[in-house]
N, CA and C of each residue as an Amber inpcrd file, in Angstrom:
protein
   573
  77.1720000  88.4750000  93.7900000  78.2400000  88.3900000  94.7750000
  79.6060000  88.6460000  94.1390000  79.8180000  88.0960000  92.9340000
  81.0930000  88.3100000  92.2640000  81.3040000  89.7830000  91.9450000
  80.2150000  90.5060000  91.6070000  80.3780000  91.9150000  91.2800000
  80.7530000  92.7330000  92.5170000  80.2550000  92.3660000  93.7000000
  80.6460000  93.0660000  94.9300000  82.1250000  92.8420000  95.2030000
  82.6100000  91.6270000  94.9360000  84.0440000  91.3600000  95.1290000
  84.8710000  92.1740000  94.1440000  84.3910000  92.3200000  92.8930000
  85.1100000  93.1240000  91.9060000  85.1240000  94.5870000  92.3180000
  83.9970000  95.0820000  92.8170000  83.9330000  96.4630000  93.2890000
  84.9000000  96.6480000  94.4520000  84.8890000  95.7020000  95.3840000
  85.7950000  95.7870000  96.5340000  87.2530000  95.7700000  96.0770000
  87.5780000  94.9170000  95.1090000  88.9520000  94.8540000  94.5950000
  89.3380000  96.1730000  93.9460000  88.4320000  96.7580000  93.1610000
  88.7190000  98.0350000  92.5100000  88.8850000  99.1410000  93.5500000
  88.0730000  99.1210000  94.5930000  88.1760000 100.1290000  95.6480000
  89.5060000  99.9830000  96.3800000  89.9370000  98.7520000  96.6050000
  91.2330000  98.5300000  97.2530000  92.3510000  99.1200000  96.3980000
  92.3120000  98.8420000  95.0950000  93.3220000  99.4060000  94.1990000
  93.2860000 100.9250000  94.2860000  92.0880000 101.4880000  94.2530000
  91.8930000 102.9260000  94.3340000  92.4960000 103.4900000  95.6140000
  92.1790000 102.8780000  96.7390000  92.6950000 103.3590000  98.0170000
  94.2010000 103.1880000  98.1190000  94.7010000 102.0430000  97.7030000
  96.1390000 101.7930000  97.7990000  96.9140000 102.8120000  96.9840000
  96.5020000 103.0500000  95.7430000  97.2090000 104.0170000  94.9070000
  97.1580000 105.4170000  95.5020000  95.9810000 105.8170000  95.9610000
  95.8580000 107.1800000  96.4900000  96.6020000 107.3440000  97.8000000
  96.5100000 106.3750000  98.6900000  97.1700000 106.5050000  99.9830000
  98.6820000 106.4110000  99.8430000  99.1550000 105.5660000  98.9350000
 100.5960000 105.5190000  98.6840000 101.0630000 106.8920000  98.2160000
 100.3190000 107.4730000  97.2840000 100.6980000 108.7940000  96.7910000
 100.6460000 109.8290000  97.9010000  99.6070000 109.8120000  98.7080000
  99.4600000 110.7890000  99.7830000 100.4700000 110.5830000 100.8940000
 100.6530000 109.3420000 101.2850000 101.4950000 109.0490000 102.4450000
 102.9580000 108.8840000 102.1190000 103.2980000 107.7800000 101.5210000
 104.7030000 107.4430000 101.3380000 105.4420000 108.4310000 100.4480000
 104.8660000 108.8230000  99.3250000 105.5550000 109.7400000  98.4350000
 105.6800000 111.1310000  99.0370000 104.6380000 111.6220000  99.6440000
 104.6960000 112.9590000 100.2340000 105.6710000 113.0050000 101.4020000
 105.6620000 111.9900000 102.2390000 106.5190000 112.0050000 103.4150000
 107.9770000 111.7250000 103.0990000 108.2460000 111.0270000 102.0120000
 109.6400000 110.7370000 101.6950000 110.3690000 111.9940000 101.2370000
 109.6480000 112.9960000 100.7440000 110.2420000 114.2640000 100.3280000
 109.2610000 115.3870000 100.6770000 109.1770000 115.7830000 101.9500000
 108.1080000 116.6770000 102.3750000 108.1800000 118.0800000 101.8030000
 109.2950000 118.5020000 101.2620000 109.3980000 119.8660000 100.7680000
 109.0300000 119.9550000  99.2950000 109.2870000 118.9200000  98.5180000
 109.0330000 118.9620000  97.0790000 107.5610000 119.1820000  96.7960000
 107.2750000 120.1200000  95.8910000 105.9060000 120.3610000  95.4660000
 105.0390000 120.9740000  96.5430000 105.6430000 121.5330000  97.5500000
 104.8440000 122.0590000  98.6430000 104.9810000 123.5720000  98.7110000
 104.0980000 124.1770000  99.4600000 104.1840000 125.6120000  99.6830000
 103.7250000 125.9030000 101.1030000 104.1570000 127.0130000 101.6300000
 103.8190000 127.3850000 102.9960000 102.3910000 127.8980000 103.0470000
 101.6120000 127.4170000 103.9820000 100.2420000 127.8730000 104.1890000
 100.2090000 128.6180000 105.5160000 100.2490000 129.9630000 105.4970000
 100.3500000 130.7290000 106.7440000  99.1460000 130.5560000 107.6590000
  98.0090000 130.1580000 107.1390000  96.8240000 129.9620000 107.9800000
  96.9970000 128.7950000 108.9430000  97.8670000 127.8430000 108.6120000
  98.0420000 126.6690000 109.4610000  99.2390000 126.7920000 110.4000000
 100.0860000 127.7580000 110.1840000 101.3070000 127.8590000 110.9710000
 101.0150000 128.0900000 112.4480000 100.0010000 128.8480000 112.7740000
  99.7090000 129.1470000 114.1660000  98.9080000 128.0800000 114.8740000
  98.4740000 127.0430000 114.1820000  97.6130000 126.0400000 114.7910000
  98.3770000 124.9570000 115.5420000  99.6580000 124.8360000 115.3490000
 100.4600000 123.8610000 116.0620000 101.5080000 124.6410000 116.8430000
 101.8200000 124.2430000 118.0850000 102.7750000 125.0300000 118.8610000
 104.1370000 125.0720000 118.1760000 104.4890000 126.2240000 117.6820000
 105.7840000 126.5080000 117.0850000 106.2960000 125.4120000 116.1420000
 105.6120000 125.1720000 115.0290000 106.1280000 124.1710000 114.0970000
 107.4170000 124.6620000 113.4460000 108.3390000 123.7290000 113.2170000
 109.5880000 124.0740000 112.5430000 109.3950000 124.1400000 111.0320000
 108.6040000 123.2310000 110.5030000 108.3430000 123.1880000 109.0600000
 106.8500000 122.9560000 108.8570000 106.2440000 123.7370000 107.9880000
 104.8600000 123.5320000 107.5950000 104.9020000 123.3050000 106.0840000
 104.6130000 122.0900000 105.6500000 104.6630000 121.7470000 104.2290000
 103.2490000 121.4660000 103.7390000 102.7370000 122.3440000 102.8880000
 101.4130000 122.1620000 102.3120000 101.5780000 121.6040000 100.9060000
 101.0410000 120.4270000 100.7020000 101.1860000 119.7180000  99.4270000
  99.8830000 119.8700000  98.6590000  99.9660000 120.4200000  97.4630000
  98.7450000 120.7040000  96.7050000  98.1560000 119.4270000  96.1190000
  96.8370000 119.4470000  95.9270000  96.1870000 118.2910000  95.3040000
  96.6750000 118.1220000  93.8680000  97.0680000 119.2140000  93.2040000
  97.6250000 119.1000000  91.8550000  98.8940000 118.2630000  91.8430000
  99.7720000 118.5120000  92.8260000 101.0100000 117.7360000  92.9380000
 100.7040000 116.2690000  93.2400000  99.7820000 116.0430000  94.1850000
  99.3990000 114.6700000  94.5280000  98.8240000 113.9640000  93.3050000
  97.9930000 114.6650000  92.5280000  97.4050000 114.0410000  91.3440000
  98.4510000 113.7270000  90.2800000  99.4930000 114.5580000  90.1790000
 100.5960000 114.2150000  89.2540000 101.3050000 112.9490000  89.7380000
 101.5180000 112.8210000  91.0530000 102.1280000 111.6080000  91.6030000
 101.2400000 110.3860000  91.3510000  99.9300000 110.5660000  91.5620000
  98.9810000 109.4680000  91.3500000  99.0000000 109.0390000  89.8850000
  98.9860000 110.0100000  88.9580000  98.9940000 109.6680000  87.5320000
 100.2810000 108.9260000  87.1620000 101.3940000 109.3580000  87.7230000
 102.6610000 108.6710000  87.4810000 102.6070000 107.2320000  87.9840000
 102.0530000 107.0490000  89.1800000 101.9150000 105.7080000  89.7520000
 100.9610000 104.8540000  88.9220000  99.8810000 105.4610000  88.4250000
  98.9180000 104.7340000  87.5820000  99.5750000 104.2840000  86.2720000
 100.4180000 105.1410000  85.7030000 101.1080000 104.7810000  84.4620000
 102.0750000 103.6240000  84.6870000 102.7030000 103.5770000  85.8550000
 103.6310000 102.4830000  86.1700000 102.9010000 101.1720000  86.4200000
 101.8500000 101.2180000  87.2380000 101.1840000  99.9770000  87.6540000
 100.0990000  99.5140000  86.6920000  99.5400000 100.4240000  85.9000000
  98.5140000 100.1000000  84.9030000  97.4230000  99.1580000  85.4200000
  96.6640000  99.5870000  86.4380000  95.5870000  98.7150000  86.9290000
  94.5010000  98.5610000  85.8680000  94.0040000  97.3380000  85.7080000
  93.0220000  97.0430000  84.6700000  91.6590000  97.6510000  84.9520000
  91.2480000  97.6730000  86.1880000  89.8750000  98.0350000  86.5260000
  89.6960000  99.4670000  87.0040000  90.7560000 100.2860000  86.9950000
  90.6600000 101.6560000  87.5180000  91.2170000 102.6330000  86.4850000
  90.4570000 103.7120000  86.2270000  90.8920000 104.7850000  85.3210000
  90.5260000 106.1240000  85.9320000  91.1380000 107.1740000  85.4040000
  90.7840000 108.5570000  85.7570000  90.7800000 108.8120000  87.2620000
  91.7900000 108.3440000  87.9480000  91.8960000 108.5260000  89.3960000
  92.2650000 109.9720000  89.7150000  91.4780000 110.6050000  90.5710000
  91.7150000 111.9820000  91.0000000  91.5260000 112.0860000  92.5110000
  92.3750000 112.8730000  93.1480000  92.2680000 113.1160000  94.5850000
  91.9230000 114.5840000  94.7930000  90.9570000 114.8460000  95.6580000
  90.5870000 116.2190000  96.0200000  90.6830000 116.3560000  97.5270000
  91.2680000 117.4550000  97.9780000  91.3020000 117.7630000  99.3990000
  90.1810000 118.7540000  99.6710000  89.3830000 118.4630000 100.6850000
  88.1970000 119.2810000 100.9460000  88.3220000 120.0450000 102.2510000
  87.5860000 121.1320000 102.3420000  87.6190000 121.9970000 103.5310000
  87.2300000 121.2650000 104.8040000  86.4130000 120.2250000 104.6930000
  85.9410000 119.5320000 105.8960000  86.9630000 118.5540000 106.4630000
  88.1850000 118.5530000 105.9280000  89.2430000 117.7260000 106.4920000
  89.3380000 116.3290000 105.9210000  88.6490000 116.0570000 104.8270000
  88.7420000 114.7370000 104.2070000  89.3440000 114.8550000 102.8180000
  89.8460000 113.7420000 102.3580000  90.2790000 113.6250000 100.9700000
  89.1980000 112.8350000 100.2480000  88.8970000 113.2500000  99.0390000
  87.9310000 112.5160000  98.2230000  88.6930000 111.9180000  97.0560000
  88.5640000 110.6130000  96.8970000  89.2330000 109.9080000  95.8150000
  88.1520000 109.4840000  94.8230000  88.2900000 109.9440000  93.5910000
  87.3030000 109.6860000  92.5480000  87.9700000 108.9040000  91.4330000
  87.3040000 107.8760000  90.9340000  87.8590000 107.0940000  89.8260000
  86.7260000 106.4410000  89.0570000  87.0360000 106.0650000  87.8410000
  86.1340000 105.2460000  87.0460000  86.6000000 103.8120000  87.2080000
  85.6880000 102.9390000  87.6090000  86.0580000 101.5300000  87.7230000
  85.2310000 100.7220000  86.7350000  85.8370000  99.6380000  86.2750000
  85.1620000  98.7200000  85.3630000  84.7190000  97.4960000  86.1530000
  83.4400000  97.1690000  86.0280000  82.8850000  96.0130000  86.7190000
  82.4740000  94.9960000  85.6590000  83.1320000  93.8210000  85.5980000
  82.7540000  92.8170000  84.6060000  81.3560000  92.2540000  84.8810000
  80.5420000  92.1780000  83.8370000  79.1960000  91.6130000  83.9200000
  79.0210000  90.6320000  82.7620000  78.9630000  89.3580000  83.0710000
  78.7780000  88.3050000  82.0730000  79.6180000  88.5300000  80.8230000
  79.0410000  89.0580000  79.7260000  79.7920000  89.1930000  78.4800000
  80.2650000  90.6180000  78.2110000  79.9760000  91.5310000  79.1040000
  80.3810000  92.9200000  78.9320000  80.9110000  93.4550000  80.2560000
  81.1680000  94.7260000  80.3000000  81.5620000  95.3370000  81.5690000
  80.8600000  96.6800000  81.7070000  80.7220000  97.1130000  82.9310000
  80.0540000  98.3670000  83.2580000  81.1020000  99.3130000  83.8180000
  81.1330000 100.5380000  83.2960000  82.0210000 101.5560000  83.8510000
  81.1860000 102.4760000  84.7250000  81.6670000 102.7450000  85.9180000
  80.9330000 103.6150000  86.8340000  81.9040000 104.4580000  87.6510000
  81.4410000 105.6060000  88.0940000  82.2350000 106.4640000  88.9620000
  82.1870000 105.9250000  90.3860000  83.3220000 105.8890000  91.0180000
  83.4040000 105.4720000  92.4120000  84.0640000 106.5920000  93.2010000
  83.4960000 106.8950000  94.3540000  84.0420000 107.9410000  95.2090000
  84.2990000 107.3410000  96.5910000  85.4950000 107.5800000  97.0950000
  85.8550000 107.1370000  98.4420000  86.2440000 108.3680000  99.2390000
  85.5860000 108.5820000 100.3740000  85.9810000 109.6420000 101.2980000
  86.9770000 109.0460000 102.2680000  88.0980000 109.7390000 102.4390000
  89.2030000 109.2230000 103.2400000  89.5880000 110.2570000 104.2860000
  89.5330000 109.8650000 105.5600000  89.9880000 110.7290000 106.6480000
  91.4660000 110.4650000 106.8800000  92.2560000 111.5330000 106.9000000
  93.6870000 111.4180000 107.1490000  93.9680000 112.1880000 108.4250000
  94.5860000 111.5320000 109.4030000  94.8190000 112.1850000 110.6900000
  96.0940000 111.6570000 111.3230000  96.4720000 112.3020000 112.4120000
  97.6130000 111.8870000 113.2140000  97.0540000 111.5460000 114.5870000
  97.2180000 110.3060000 115.0280000  96.7180000 109.8710000 116.3220000
  97.8790000 109.2660000 117.1050000  98.1900000 109.8660000 118.2400000
  99.2940000 109.3970000 119.0890000 100.5920000 109.2250000 118.3050000
 100.8900000 110.1890000 117.4370000 102.1320000 110.1690000 116.6780000
 102.1340000 109.2330000 115.4870000 100.9970000 108.6720000 115.1380000
 100.9140000 107.7230000 114.0240000  99.9210000 108.2570000 112.9930000
 100.3250000 108.2230000 111.7210000  99.4200000 108.6280000 110.6540000
  98.3200000 107.5910000 110.4910000  97.0910000 108.0700000 110.3530000
  95.9340000 107.1790000 110.1780000  95.2110000 107.5530000 108.8880000
  94.8290000 106.5350000 108.1360000  94.0410000 106.6930000 106.9180000
  92.7890000 105.8520000 107.1030000  91.6380000 106.5030000 107.1360000
  90.4010000 105.7710000 107.3890000  89.3580000 106.1070000 106.3330000
  88.9730000 105.1070000 105.5160000  87.8730000 105.3530000 104.5930000
  86.5870000 105.5050000 105.3890000  85.7970000 106.5350000 105.0610000
  84.5820000 106.7770000 105.8290000  83.3130000 106.5530000 105.0200000
  83.4210000 106.6500000 103.6930000  82.2390000 106.5040000 102.8580000
  82.6700000 106.0390000 101.4750000  81.9070000 105.1300000 100.9030000
  82.1580000 104.6450000  99.5460000  80.8540000 104.7430000  98.7750000
  80.9430000 105.3680000  97.5880000  79.7730000 105.4730000  96.7200000
  80.1430000 104.9450000  95.3420000  79.2880000 104.1280000  94.7890000
  79.4590000 103.6020000  93.4310000  78.3010000 104.1580000  92.6190000
  78.6340000 104.9740000  91.6140000  77.5780000 105.6840000  90.9050000
  76.9170000 106.6260000  91.8920000  75.6080000 106.5850000  91.9670000
  74.8710000 107.4090000  92.9240000  74.4950000 106.6430000  94.1800000
  74.9820000 105.4140000  94.3030000  74.5930000 104.5610000  95.4190000
  75.6730000 104.5090000  96.4890000  75.2770000 104.7180000  97.7280000
  76.1930000 104.5130000  98.8370000  76.3500000 103.0230000  99.0850000
  77.5580000 102.6050000  99.3770000  77.8270000 101.1970000  99.6520000
  77.9180000 101.0500000 101.1690000  77.0900000 100.1780000 101.7700000
  77.1490000 100.0030000 103.2290000  78.5500000  99.5740000 103.6640000
  78.9920000 100.1140000 104.7950000  80.3560000  99.8320000 105.2480000
  80.6020000  98.3490000 105.4740000  79.5700000  97.6180000 105.8680000
  79.7850000  96.1870000 106.0880000  80.1020000  95.4570000 104.7690000
  79.7810000  96.0470000 103.6210000  80.0730000  95.4160000 102.3330000
  81.5170000  95.6340000 101.8990000  82.1680000  96.6990000 102.3760000
  83.5420000  96.9620000 101.9370000  84.5600000  97.0120000 103.0630000
  84.1350000  97.1600000 104.2880000  85.0530000  97.3780000 105.4030000
  86.0620000  96.2320000 105.6030000  85.5940000  95.0010000 105.6240000
  86.4860000  93.8670000 105.8900000  87.4960000  93.6700000 104.7670000
  87.1330000  94.0430000 103.5590000  88.0420000  93.8770000 102.4260000
  89.0050000  95.0460000 102.3140000  88.5290000  96.2510000 102.5640000
  89.3320000  97.4510000 102.3600000  90.2960000  97.7100000 103.5170000
  89.8500000  97.5270000 104.7500000  90.6750000  97.9020000 105.8970000
  92.0390000  97.2200000 105.9600000  92.1800000  95.9160000 105.6720000
  93.5260000  95.3270000 105.7050000  94.4820000  95.9690000 104.7050000
  93.9800000  96.3230000 103.5240000  94.8290000  96.9870000 102.5290000
  95.2090000  98.3820000 102.9810000  94.2570000  99.1050000 103.5700000
  94.5410000 100.4470000 104.0620000  95.5790000 100.3710000 105.1780000
  95.4890000  99.3620000 106.0380000  96.4630000  99.2020000 107.1270000
  97.8750000  98.9900000 106.5780000  97.9910000  98.2150000 105.4980000
  99.3100000  97.9960000 104.8860000  99.8820000  99.3010000 104.3570000
  99.0420000 100.0900000 103.7230000  99.4880000 101.3710000 103.1840000
  99.8000000 102.3390000 104.3190000  99.0010000 102.3090000 105.3640000
  99.2380000 103.1340000 106.5380000 100.6120000 102.8000000 107.1370000
 100.9420000 101.5160000 107.1830000 102.2520000 101.0970000 107.6900000
 103.3750000 101.6440000 106.8160000 103.1720000 101.6340000 105.4850000
 104.1900000 102.1610000 104.5730000 104.3830000 103.6640000 104.7940000
 103.2840000 104.4000000 104.9820000 103.3810000 105.8390000 105.2290000
 104.0910000 106.1100000 106.5450000 103.7910000 105.3180000 107.5730000
 104.4480000 105.5080000 108.8600000 105.9170000 105.1020000 108.8120000
 106.2630000 104.1350000 107.9670000 107.6700000 103.7920000 107.7630000
 108.4040000 104.9650000 107.1190000 107.7560000 105.6180000 106.1390000
 108.3510000 106.8090000 105.5320000 108.5270000 107.9030000 106.5780000
 107.5540000 108.0520000 107.4750000 107.6630000 109.0400000 108.5480000
 108.8120000 108.6840000 109.4920000 109.0120000 107.3840000 109.7440000
 110.1330000 106.9540000 110.5960000 111.4660000 107.2490000 109.9140000
 111.5100000 107.0920000 108.5830000 112.7320000 107.4320000 107.8500000
 113.0450000 108.9180000 107.9780000 112.0070000 109.7350000 108.0150000
 112.1850000 111.1620000 108.2270000 112.7600000 111.4090000 109.6260000
 112.3360000 110.5960000 110.5940000 112.8620000 110.6930000 111.9520000
 114.3630000 110.4180000 111.9590000 114.7990000 109.4730000 111.1330000
 116.2320000 109.1680000 111.0410000 117.0320000 110.3720000 110.5410000
 116.3630000 111.2640000 109.8120000 117.0180000 112.4700000 109.2880000
 116.9080000 113.6470000 110.2520000 116.2680000 113.4130000 111.4140000
 116.2090000 114.4600000 112.4290000 114.8980000 115.2280000 112.4920000
 113.8550000 114.7140000 111.8410000 112.5590000 115.3990000 111.8360000
 111.4410000 114.4300000 112.1950000 110.3610000 114.9810000 112.7330000
 109.2040000 114.1580000 113.0640000 107.9370000 114.8700000 112.5900000
 107.0710000 114.1000000 111.9010000 105.7700000 114.6310000 111.5240000
 104.9250000 114.6350000 112.7940000 104.4370000 115.8070000 113.1800000
 103.6820000 115.9150000 114.4250000 102.1890000 116.1150000 114.2030000
 101.8120000 116.4960000 112.9890000 100.3890000 116.6680000 112.7030000
 100.1850000 116.6510000 111.1930000  98.9900000 116.3320000 110.7930000
  98.5990000 116.3630000 109.3780000  97.2000000 116.9530000 109.3170000
  97.0000000 117.8120000 108.3250000  95.6870000 118.4430000 108.1630000
  95.3030000 118.4350000 106.6950000  94.0260000 118.2350000 106.4630000
  93.5040000 118.3010000 105.1070000  92.6250000 119.5360000 105.0310000
  92.9070000 120.3850000 104.0510000  92.1210000 121.5950000 103.8560000
  91.7850000 121.7490000 102.3900000  91.2070000 122.8640000 102.0450000
  90.7830000 123.1310000 100.6740000  91.9820000 123.0910000  99.7210000
  92.1000000 122.0380000  98.9540000  93.1050000 121.7980000  97.9120000
  94.5190000 121.5330000  98.4220000  94.7030000 121.3460000  99.7490000
  96.0400000 121.0780000 100.2900000  96.0120000 120.0120000 101.3750000
  97.0760000 119.2240000 101.4150000  97.3850000 118.3430000 102.5330000
  98.5810000 118.9910000 103.2160000  98.4610000 119.2800000 104.4940000
  99.5230000 119.9930000 105.1940000 100.1340000 119.1060000 106.2610000
 101.4520000 119.0140000 106.2230000 102.2120000 118.2680000 107.2180000
 102.8970000 119.2640000 108.1450000 102.7520000 119.0630000 109.4390000
 103.4590000 119.8520000 110.4440000 104.6420000 118.9940000 110.8790000
 105.8450000 119.5360000 110.7060000 107.0700000 118.7700000 110.9510000
 107.9410000 119.5550000 111.9130000 108.4660000 118.8690000 112.9080000
 109.3540000 119.5180000 113.8770000 110.6990000 118.8070000 113.8900000
 111.7440000 119.6020000 114.0870000 113.0850000 119.0430000 114.2350000
 113.1780000 118.3710000 115.5960000 113.8660000 117.2390000 115.6320000
 114.0730000 116.5270000 116.8900000 115.2570000 117.1430000 117.6250000
 115.2360000 117.1040000 118.9390000 116.4430000 117.4980000 119.6720000
 117.6160000 116.6190000 119.2100000 118.7930000 117.1690000 119.1650000
 119.9650000 116.4510000 118.6370000 120.2080000 115.1220000 119.3150000
 119.8830000 114.9740000 120.6010000 120.1300000 113.7230000 121.2990000
 119.1330000 112.6200000 120.8690000 118.0400000 112.9650000 120.1590000
 117.0740000 111.9670000 119.7050000 117.2020000 111.6420000 118.2290000
 118.0520000 112.3500000 117.4980000 118.1940000 112.1120000 116.0550000
 118.7260000 110.7150000 115.8300000 118.0410000 109.9810000 114.9330000
 118.4470000 108.6130000 114.5800000 117.8770000 107.5530000 115.4790000
 117.0780000 107.9320000 116.4840000 116.4930000 106.9350000 117.3900000
 115.1070000 106.5730000 116.9540000
C-alpha cells in the first residue's frame, strides 16, 4: 500500500511539473519558442494568432523547472506531443522498497483540450514499467493536483485576456502544442 502511495505521489509530481510547463509557462508568453503551423490555421474560423510550441521548447522549460524544484523521486522527465492529440509524459521514478529503492519508467498520457473556453488537462492512462495502473488506483490522488494546475493555466489565460487576447482553442499534434488565440474586441479588453 505504501508503494502505491509513493507511485501516486511521483505521478502527481510528474503531472504537476509537465502541466505547469505546458500550461502556465506557454500561455504567459505564447509567442516565445513558437512557430506558425500552416496546417492548423484553417481549422479555426479566422484565428488572429496561431502559436505552435515545440516539444523541444517545452522540454527545455520542464528541465529548467526540474533543476529549480529538484524533486527527489522523479528524473529524466520528457514530454512528447503525439499525432493522436495527446501529450505523453515519460519519467523515471524512484519507489522506496524497505532498504533499497526501485527505479522504473512511468508514462502518463495527458489529454489537453479547450472546453467551453476553459483549458482542460485530463490524464487518461498511467503505466509503471510495462504495467498499466487502473484508474481507480491513481484517479482520486492525481485529479485534485491536476485541477490545481489547470486553474493556474486558466489564470495565465485570463492574464492574456487582460492584454486583449483570448485562447480559443488548443491542439496537440506531432511534436507541437498549438494555441489558437484571437484578439478581443476593444470594448472587451481588460474584462
